[in-house]
N, C-alpha and C positions, 0 to 999 in steps of 0.2 A: 459788626462783630460783637459778640457777647463775651464778657469776661467776669470772673468772680474773685474779689480780693477779700481776705479775712484779716481783721485787726482785733487786738485786745482792747476792750473798753476800760476807761478809768472813771467810773461813775462816782458820784457823791453817795454818802450813806443814805440820804433821803431817797435818791433814785434807786438804790439797791432794794430798799424796802418796798418801793412802789412796784418795781418789776417782779419781785417775789409775789406780791399780792395779785398782780396781773396773771401770773402763771397759775395760781390757785383758782382764780375765777374762770380762766380759759379752760382749765381742765374740767371744771364743773359743767361748763357750757358744752364742751365736746362730749362728755359722758351722757348728758341729758339728751343731746341731739342723736347720739347713737342709740340710746334706749328708746327714743321716740320712733326711730325708723324700724327698730325690731318689733315694737308693739304694733306699729301700723301694718307690718307684714303679717303678724299673727292675726290681726283683725281682718285682714283681707282674705286669708286662706284658711284660717283655723278658728274663726271667731264663733260660728254657730249662733247661739243666743247670748253669748257672753261678750263683754267689751274687753276684759282683761282675763287671760287664762289663769293668772296667779290668784287674783282676788275674786275671780268669778262674778264680777259685777255685771249687771244686765246692760246690754247695749241699747241705750235710749239717747235721744238727742240732748237731754239735760245732763247726762253724766259723761259722755264722750263724743268725739267726732270721728266717725268711721270713715276713713279716706282710702281711696284706691290709688293714690298717687305718690306713695312712699313716705309721706310725713304729714303730721297734723298741722293744718293751717289753711290759708286761702290758696286753692290749687289753680285759680284762673287769673290770667292777666287782664289788663284793660282792653286789649285788642281781641279777647276771646280765645287766646291760645293757652294751652296747658303749661304749667310750670313744672320743672323737675323738683326732686326732693330737696336738693341743695338750694334752689331758688326760693322754695317755700319757706325754708328755715331762715334764709337771709332776709326775706321780706318781714319775718316775724321779729327781727332784732329790735326795731323801735318799740314794740310792745314789751319786749323783755326789759328794756331800759325804764319803761314806766313802772313795771311791776317791781323790778329790782334796781333802784336808782344808783347803787354803787357800780353798776356796769357802765355808767356814763363816764367814769374816769378812764375807761379804755378807749383808744382810738377806734373809729368805726371800721377802718380798713383792716385793723388787726382782728376784729370779730368776724369780718367777712372771710378773711383768709383762714381763720380757724374752721369755719364750715367747709371751705373748699378743701382743706386738708382731709376732712372726713369723706368728701366726694372722691378724692384721689384714693383713699383707702378702699372704698367700694369698687372703684375701677380696677384696682389691682386684684380684688377678690374675684371679679367677673372674668379677669384674664386667666386666673388659675392659682392665684396666691391665697394666703390665709385670710380668714374672715377678720374684719376690724375688731380690735380689742379695746376694752376700756382702759383709759390712761390712769397712771398713778404719778407720784411725784418724781419717780426716776425715769419715766418715759415721756413726760410732758415737760420739756425744758426749753422750748423755743417759741417765738412768735414773729410775724412778718409784717413790715410796713411796705406800702406801695406808693403812697403820695405824701407830699409835704416834707420831703427829705432835703437837707441842705448840708453842704460841706464848706469848712473854712479852715484850711491848713490842717491842724491836728484836732479839730473839733467837728462834731456831727450833731445836727439837730434832728431829734426824733419827736414827732407830734405827741403832745401831752406828757412828754418826759423832759423836754427842754434840751439845751445844749449840753453835750457830753464829750469829754476829752477821750482820746484814744492814742495808742502807740502807733505813730505813723511810720511803720516799718518799710513801706515803699509807696512812692507817690503814684497817684492815679494819672494815667496819660492824658494829655490835653485833648479836648474834643469829645471825651467820653461823658455821658450823662448817666445819672443814677436811675435805675429802673425799679429796684426794690432793695430792701435791707432786712436781713433776718438776724434777730438778736437771740443768741444761744447761751444758756447757762452751762458752765463746765465746773470742774472741781476747783480750779484756781481762779474763778471769776467769770465775768460775762465777756462774750466775744460778739462781734458784728460781722456778718458776711454781706458785703456790698456787691450787688450785681450791676455792672455798668455796660453801656452799649454805645457804639459809634457806627452809625449807618454809612458813613463815608469810607470806613475801612472795610474792604471786602474780605470775605472768608476765603481761606486757601482752597482752591479747587481740588477735589479729591481725585487722585490719579485713577485712571481706568486700568483694566487688566493689560491692555496693549502698551501702556506707558510704564509698567513696572519692569524694571531691569534687574533689580536685586531683591532677594528674599532672605530673611534670617528666621530660622526655626528656634522656638524656645520650649524647653522642657522644664517644668517646675519641679523643684526638688526640696529636700529638707537638709541634707548634708551641705549642699550649696543651694542658694536660693534659686538661681537660674542657670541652666546649661544651654549655651548657644551652639548653633550648627557650625559656626566658624571656628569652634574649638575653644572659645573663651568661656569663662565661668564667672559668676558673681557670688560673692560670699553671703552667707546667711548669718547676721550678727546674733540672732536669737535673743532679742531684747527682753522677752518675757519668760523664756525657758532656760536661760543660763543658770549656772549654779548659784551665783551671788544674788541674782534677782529672785530666784525661788526661795532662797533662805530669808531675804528681807521681807518678802511678801508673806511668808509663813509666820514670821515674828509679828508683823503688824496685824494679821488676821487673828492671831492668838490673843493679842492685846484687846482687840475689839470684843471677842467672845467672852473674855473674862470680866468685862465691865458690866455693871448693872443695866438692864434694859430700860430704855427711855430716860437715861440719865445724861447729864451734861458731859461727863467724862467719856461715856460711850460715843456721844456725838463727836467729840473732839478726836477720839481715836479713829472713828470712821472717816472723818475728814482727812486725816493724815494718810490713811490707806487709799482714799480716793485720789489724793494728789499724787501719791506714788504711782498708781496705775495710770493716771493721766500723763505723767512724764514718760512712761514707757510707750504709750500710744503716740505721743508727740514725736519721740525719737523714731519710731517705726514709720510714721507717716513722712517725716522729713527724708529718711533714707529711701523710701519708695519713690518719692519724687525725683531724687537724684538718679536712681536706677532707671526709671522710666525715661528720663531725658537722655541717658546714655544709650539705651537700647534703641530709641527712635532714630538716633543718628546713624545706626549701623546700615540700614537698607531702606528701600522704598516701601516694602511691605513686611509686616511682622506676622508670622504664623504662630498661633498659640493653640493649645488644646482646649476644647470645650468641655471642661471638667464639671462633674456633678459634685461640687465641694460639700454641700450639705449631706449628700448621700455617703460621702467618704467619712464624714464625722459622725454619722448616725450610730447609735448604740447597737451592739450585737443582739441578735434575736435570742431571747431566753430559751434554755433547754430544761424541760421538766420531765422527771422520771416518774411515770405513773406507778411503778411497782414500789419504789421507795418513798414516794410522796414528797419529794424535795427537788429543788433546782440543782442542776449540774453545772460545772464550770463551762462558760461559753467564750472565754477569752476577752471579756470586756475590760478586765483589769490591765491586761497588756495593751489593749487598743486605746486605753485612756491617754497614755503618754503620746501615742501617735496623733490622736485628735488634738491634744494640746499643742503639739508641734505644728500641725496644719493651721490651727487658729493663730499661732504666733507668726507664722510665715505670711498669713493674710494674702493668699493668692488672688482672691476675688478683687480686693482693693487695689492690688498691684496691677492687675490686668485692666481695671477701670482707669487707672492713671495713665497706663500706656495708651489706651484708646483716646484719652483726652489730649495727651501730648501729640499723638499721631494726627488727630483732627486739626490741631493748630498748625501742623507742618504740612498738611495736605497729603499725608500718607495713609496707608490702609492697614487695618488689623484683620487678619483672616482667621476664622475659627475652624478648627479641624477636629474631626471625630477621633478621640484618643484610642480607639480600639486597635489593639495589636501594635501600637507604636513602639513599645519597649520589648516586643518579642519578635520583631522582624529584623532579619539580617540585612544590613545596608549593602553588603557585597553581592549576595546571591538572591536576596528576597525571600529566603525560606522563613516560615513562621513556625515557631516552636516555643512553648513556655519553658521547656527545660534548658533553653539557651541562656536564660537569665539566671545568673548565680550571684545574688546580692548586687554589688556595685560592678561586677564583671559581666561581660557578654562573650560567650563562647558558642559559636554557631555549631549546631549538631550536624549540619550538612556539609559545610565547606571548611569548618575549623577556624573561621575568622574570629580574632580576639580583639576586643575593644572595650572601652568604658561604656557601661550600660546606659548612662544618662546622655552622654554625647551621641551615642548611637541613636537614641530615641529622638534627640533634637534634629539629627540629619534626616531621620524618617519623617518627621513632621514637616520639614522643608520640602522633601520630595512629594509628600502627600498633598501639600498645598499647591505645588506646581501642577500636579496632575489633575487635581480637583477643579482648579480655576482656569486651567489651560494657559498658563503663563509661559512666555518665551523670555528666558533670562539672557542677559548680555554677559558675554565672557570678558572679564576684566583682566588685562595683562598685568603681571606683577613686575614692577619696575625695580624693586629692591628685594633681595632674598638673603636672609641671614643664615649662617650655618646652624645645623641642628645642635651641634655641641661646640662650645667656645674653645678656641685654641689658646694654650698657654704659651706666651712668648718668652724668650730668654731676656736676660738683662739688657744686652746691647743690641737686640733685634728691633728693627724699625717696623712698625705696623704698615701694611700695604693692603690693597683690595684683594690680592690673591690669598693672603693669610687670614684675613678677618672675614671676607665675604660680604662686607657691608660698606656703605659709603663713608669715607673718612672725612673728618672735618679738616678744612683747609688750614695749613699752618702758615702763619704770617711772620715767622721769625726773621726771614731774609729781608723783608721789607721794613723791619723795625730799625731803630737806631743802635741796636746792640752790635758791637764790633766782632764778637766771637761767634762763629757759626754754632748751631746746635748739634750737628752730627759729629760723633766722636771720631769716626774715620777721617773726616775732612780736617778736623783739628790736628790729628796726629800727622797727616801728610804735610800740612802747613808748618808744623813744628820742626819736622826733620828736614824740610827744605831750607830752613833758616839755620845756618851753621853758627851764626854769631850768638845765638841764645840756647845752645845745646847743653845746658847744665841739668844735673839730676834734680835739683830743687824745683826747677821750673816744670819738669816732667811730672813730678809728684803733685805739684799745685794744679797743673792742668788736668790730671786724672781725677783729682779730688773734686774739682769744679764740675767736670763732666758727669761724675757719678751723682752729685747733688742735683744737677739739672735733670738727669734721667729720673731720679726719684720724684 
């Protein structure tokens, strides 16, 4: 089993300076490697008689190395097989250390993982994502170790950085070994993400479709974060878009903009703004983990919509009037608030956490096409966009009235059952509460018929108290005793009984 634990580091000032220098050198190496691959591609397909299209230098062996294998360097292994572009650049790292001796201070595995990060970026590009971009100080903030790691209580040993203390917020389970450690710089300091593995602990087997007995459908929202098909809802705290947070962020951003550029005061103001935004992100992440754990416990399978979140947050297409020669209003100013709310809700991160918690529990997350889920009537199945009226759903065919988001959650569940051919198990309800609570009188004793729920057992009769707790029983016992029939004792008894009822 593979797990990942995150701890906050407590490095010395010398170690902080060293890690900052590492990030600068790794960023330069990453950008040079990316530029080398781009130039190699241009030389292969667009070179003509030039080595570089920008400088238009002639391609001769003395000025450049024209390679057809993705990077400049030795493309062949000792066994005669070709190297990939990443392997060519990793093989050239010893030459880099000779030419630039300051790179010797960086651990060799950190440099290798830096090149592998570029390989991963190109793999994502070939899958259909964006082309790899050059890194700057805000986007290059982490590096990874793979060997030479040690742990000793609240200390961790990182190669060429030495022993470093960290806040041991939770202990690593016994039997797990460290596979890798990623050091990441954030606004309030450095963090380490430790990847641990124990081969003796098996992974939870994923349930097949025939083993799924219960399904819960989830509809992502903004008024409430999640609407569940069982009728429950989860609140949306709006960590980044509530009134107080927006006001504080606006004040801090104004302070940054008023400071002189490249000054010490501007850097301090920017640091305060970054810490403020980091705290918001930390609160949101902690809340999402709690929500994910709560949702996974609901059923064997979780059905969610396969949303195109980036498309939902995309800017509106501009409208241009040819006759007037100017742009017309396109609704972008109104959509900006919606996009900010979607970004604050962070649906993609929440779904990823639900998938992670489900995999640890052996449960399944089912992705459903969101088409017409909020426009379909759960009673008659009629599809009509006019049935949706804000947060209300009024079917134009059968007149069914319901909450629009809970309606969509039930449709998601039904769609998942039909799409994956699930056979759900009917669960019998053991306890059923009344729809409306019943107000009891002062001297009325609660019973299952009046409350409709299971009553907690009363243990007054088995206690050492001599006076029974029921008022009627007390009065019967009192009037049977003729020797104590005084008015004072009746008043005292009634006072005692009223106090016990309260």
